[in-house]
C-alpha positions in Angstrom: 218.1 -126.2 80.6 221.2 -125.7 82.7 222.9 -122.5 81.9 226.5 -122.4 80.5 227.4 -119.2 82.5 226.0 -117.6 85.6 226.5 -113.9 86.1 226.0 -112.4 89.6 225.2 -108.6 90.0 225.3 -107.1 93.4 222.8 -104.3 93.5 221.6 -101.5 95.8 219.9 -98.2 94.6 221.4 -98.4 91.1 218.4 -99.4 89.2 219.1 -97.2 86.1 222.6 -98.6 85.7 221.4 -102.1 86.5 218.9 -102.0 83.5 221.8 -101.3 81.1 223.9 -104.0 82.7 221.1 -106.5 82.4 220.4 -105.6 78.8 224.0 -106.3 77.9 223.6 -109.8 79.4 220.2 -110.5 77.9 221.3 -110.0 74.3 224.3 -112.3 74.4 224.0 -114.9 71.7 225.3 -118.5 71.3 225.3 -119.3 75.1 222.8 -120.0 77.8 223.1 -117.4 80.5 221.7 -117.1 84.0 221.6 -113.6 85.5 221.3 -113.5 89.3 220.8 -110.1 90.8 221.5 -109.9 94.6 219.7 -106.7 95.7 220.0 -105.3 99.2 216.5 -103.7 99.1 216.2 -101.1 96.3 212.4 -101.2 96.4 209.3 -102.4 94.7 209.9 -100.6 91.4 213.0 -102.7 90.8 211.1 -105.9 91.8 208.4 -105.1 89.2 210.9 -104.5 86.5 212.8 -107.7 87.3 209.7 -109.8 87.2 209.4 -109.1 83.4 213.0 -110.0 82.6 213.4 -113.6 81.3 216.7 -115.2 82.3 217.0 -112.8 85.3 216.2 -113.7 88.8 216.1 -111.1 91.6 216.9 -112.0 95.2 216.2 -109.3 97.7 218.2 -110.0 100.8 220.0 -107.8 103.3 223.7 -108.3 103.1 226.9 -107.2 104.7 228.2 -105.5 101.6 229.2 -106.1 98.0 231.3 -109.2 98.6 228.7 -110.8 100.8 226.1 -110.2 98.0 228.4 -111.8 95.4 229.0 -114.8 97.6 225.2 -115.2 98.1 224.8 -115.2 94.3 227.6 -117.6 93.7 225.9 -120.1 96.1 222.8 -119.9 93.9 224.6 -120.2 90.6 224.2 -123.3 88.5 226.4 -122.5 85.4 229.8 -124.2 85.0 231.3 -120.8 84.5 230.6 -117.8 86.8 231.4 -114.2 87.0 230.2 -111.0 88.7 229.3 -107.8 86.9 228.5 -104.7 88.8 225.5 -102.5 87.9 227.7 -99.9 86.1 229.4 -102.5 84.0 228.5 -104.3 80.7 229.4 -107.1 78.4 230.1 -106.4 74.7 228.3 -108.4 72.0 229.4 -112.0 71.7 231.5 -111.7 74.9 230.0 -114.6 76.8 230.0 -117.0 73.8 233.7 -116.3 73.5 234.2 -117.0 77.2 232.3 -120.3 76.9 234.4 -121.3 73.9 237.7 -120.4 75.7 236.9 -122.6 78.7 235.8 -125.5 76.5 239.1 -125.3 74.6 241.2 -125.0 77.8 239.8 -127.5 80.3 242.8 -127.0 82.6 242.1 -123.3 83.0 240.2 -122.3 86.1 240.2 -118.5 85.8 240.3 -116.5 82.6 241.1 -112.8 82.5 240.1 -110.9 79.4 240.5 -107.2 78.4 238.1 -104.4 79.2 237.3 -100.8 78.3 236.8 -97.9 80.6 234.1 -95.4 79.4 232.5 -92.3 80.8 228.9 -91.9 82.0 227.6 -91.2 78.5 229.5 -94.2 77.0 232.4 -92.2 75.7 235.8 -93.9 75.5 238.3 -93.3 78.3 240.9 -96.1 77.9 241.7 -99.7 77.2 242.7 -102.0 80.1 244.4 -105.1 78.9 244.9 -107.9 81.4 248.0 -109.9 82.3 248.0 -112.8 84.7 248.4 -111.4 88.2 251.3 -112.1 90.5 251.0 -112.2 94.2 253.7 -109.7 95.3 252.5 -107.0 92.8 248.9 -107.5 94.0 250.1 -107.3 97.6 252.2 -104.1 97.4 250.8 -102.1 94.5 247.2 -101.5 95.6 246.2 -102.2 92.0 245.0 -105.3 90.2 246.5 -106.4 86.9 242.9 -107.1 85.8 239.4 -105.6 86.0 236.8 -107.9 87.7 234.2 -107.1 85.0 236.5 -109.1 82.7 237.2 -112.0 85.1 235.5 -115.4 84.6 236.0 -118.6 86.6 234.8 -122.1 87.0 232.1 -122.6 89.6 234.2 -125.4 91.1 236.4 -122.8 92.7 233.5 -122.0 95.1 231.5 -125.2 94.9 234.4 -127.5 95.6 237.4 -125.4 96.8 235.2 -122.8 98.7 237.3 -119.9 97.4 234.6 -117.3 98.1 235.3 -113.6 98.6 236.0 -112.2 102.0 232.7 -110.6 103.1 234.5 -108.5 105.8 236.3 -106.4 103.1 234.7 -103.5 101.3 237.3 -102.4 98.6 240.2 -104.8 98.3 238.3 -108.1 98.3 239.2 -108.7 94.7 242.9 -108.4 95.4 242.8 -110.5 98.5 240.8 -113.2 96.6 243.4 -113.2 93.8 246.2 -113.7 96.3 244.4 -116.7 97.8 243.9 -118.2 94.3 247.6 -117.8 93.6 248.5 -119.4 97.0 246.3 -122.4 96.0 247.9 -122.8 92.6 244.7 -122.0 90.7 245.4 -122.2 87.0 244.9 -118.8 85.3 245.1 -117.6 81.7 244.4 -114.6 79.5 241.5 -114.6 77.1 242.8 -112.2 74.4 239.7 -110.2 73.6 237.8 -107.2 74.9 234.7 -108.6 76.6 233.6 -106.0 79.1 233.1 -102.3 79.9 233.5 -100.4 83.1 231.7 -97.1 83.5 233.7 -94.4 85.3 231.0 -92.3 86.9 233.5 -89.9 88.4 233.5 -91.5 91.8 235.8 -94.3 92.8 235.2 -96.7 95.7 239.0 -97.1 96.1 239.3 -93.3 96.9 236.8 -93.4 99.8 238.4 -93.0 103.2 237.5 -96.5 104.4 238.8 -98.0 101.2 242.1 -96.1 101.4 242.6 -97.5 104.9 241.8 -101.0 103.7 244.2 -100.7 100.9 247.0 -99.4 103.2 246.4 -102.2 105.6 246.8 -104.8 102.8 250.1 -103.2 101.7 251.3 -103.1 105.3 250.6 -106.8 105.6 253.1 -107.6 102.9 256.6 -108.8 104.0 259.0 -106.0 104.7 261.3 -107.0 101.9 258.4 -106.8 99.4 257.5 -103.3 100.6 261.1 -102.3 100.3 261.2 -103.6 96.7 257.9 -101.9 95.7 259.4 -99.7 93.0 261.1 -102.7 91.4 257.9 -104.7 91.6 255.9 -101.9 89.9 258.6 -101.6 87.2 258.5 -105.4 86.6 254.7 -105.2 86.2 255.0 -102.5 83.6 257.6 -104.4 81.7 255.4 -107.5 81.7 252.6 -105.5 80.2 254.8 -104.1 77.5 256.2 -107.6 76.6 252.6 -109.0 76.7 251.3 -106.4 74.3 249.0 -104.8 76.8 249.8 -101.3 75.4 249.0 -102.1 71.8 245.5 -101.7 70.3 244.5 -100.7 66.7 241.5 -98.5 66.1 238.2 -100.3 66.9 234.4 -99.9 67.5 232.4 -100.9 70.5 228.7 -101.0 71.1 227.1 -100.5 74.6 223.8 -99.4 76.2 223.8 -95.8 77.4 221.6 -93.7 79.6 220.6 -91.7 76.5 219.8 -94.8 74.5 218.8 -97.6 76.9 216.8 -99.6 74.4 219.6 -100.5 72.0 223.3 -100.5 71.8 225.1 -97.3 70.6 228.3 -97.8 68.6 231.4 -95.7 69.3 234.5 -95.5 67.2 237.9 -95.2 68.8 240.4 -93.8 66.3 243.3 -93.4 68.7 243.2 -95.9 71.6 244.9 -94.9 74.8 245.8 -96.9 77.9 246.0 -93.9 80.3 243.0 -93.7 82.6 242.2 -90.0 82.8 239.2 -88.6 84.6 
């Protein structure tokens, strides 16, 4: 049976996190899901584990980095809807059924951005990250996306027909550069107003690495001079859009994820006082 959704996970030497990620995909209900893992050569232990996972296919191939691995997975995908989920990210229960229903109800939407949570290594709550539809100038000059990629879903036609793949030469800002190209092409985007995904903050951040900082600075320098001069106003406008869009409002809630301490089943956490400030 053809899957409704294909999820691509780029992987290399993160087997413990990958197992939690895969579990959060495998227990999704109400939707047919294909999980494609593009691994750069973690080793035979991972290959043995993957062989016993129904619905998961492992492709061990040398690649040029994360975005090249994602592109390889996208070329193999067969679901109408696709997404990529890194090893240290997860989906919440019912997330993918909600995504499938949203695209079915909105046939003109090509990309959907949903909300996400940031948690610590043990699964503890850090903050909410509610999405708003990105704008090109903000993406260009801010160095920050209005969305998290773990909560981004799109129609496979973007790559199968429009060939809007990620730039494999980039290492850190490929998501932002991709979003800018989508906006240039007039791709129809919308917000799926639910929390679908979880990003694990392990205490390290790819964007803080020296090469990533250089890449980010180069992207900002490539913006028109007028846009760089107006950067403070662009950032203020972004904040105002988030306020108006309700991105800083969230009542108390529960979430359930897989954790290193309890990898066999989801652990439920209660958030009495949601916050939107990402503190490490």
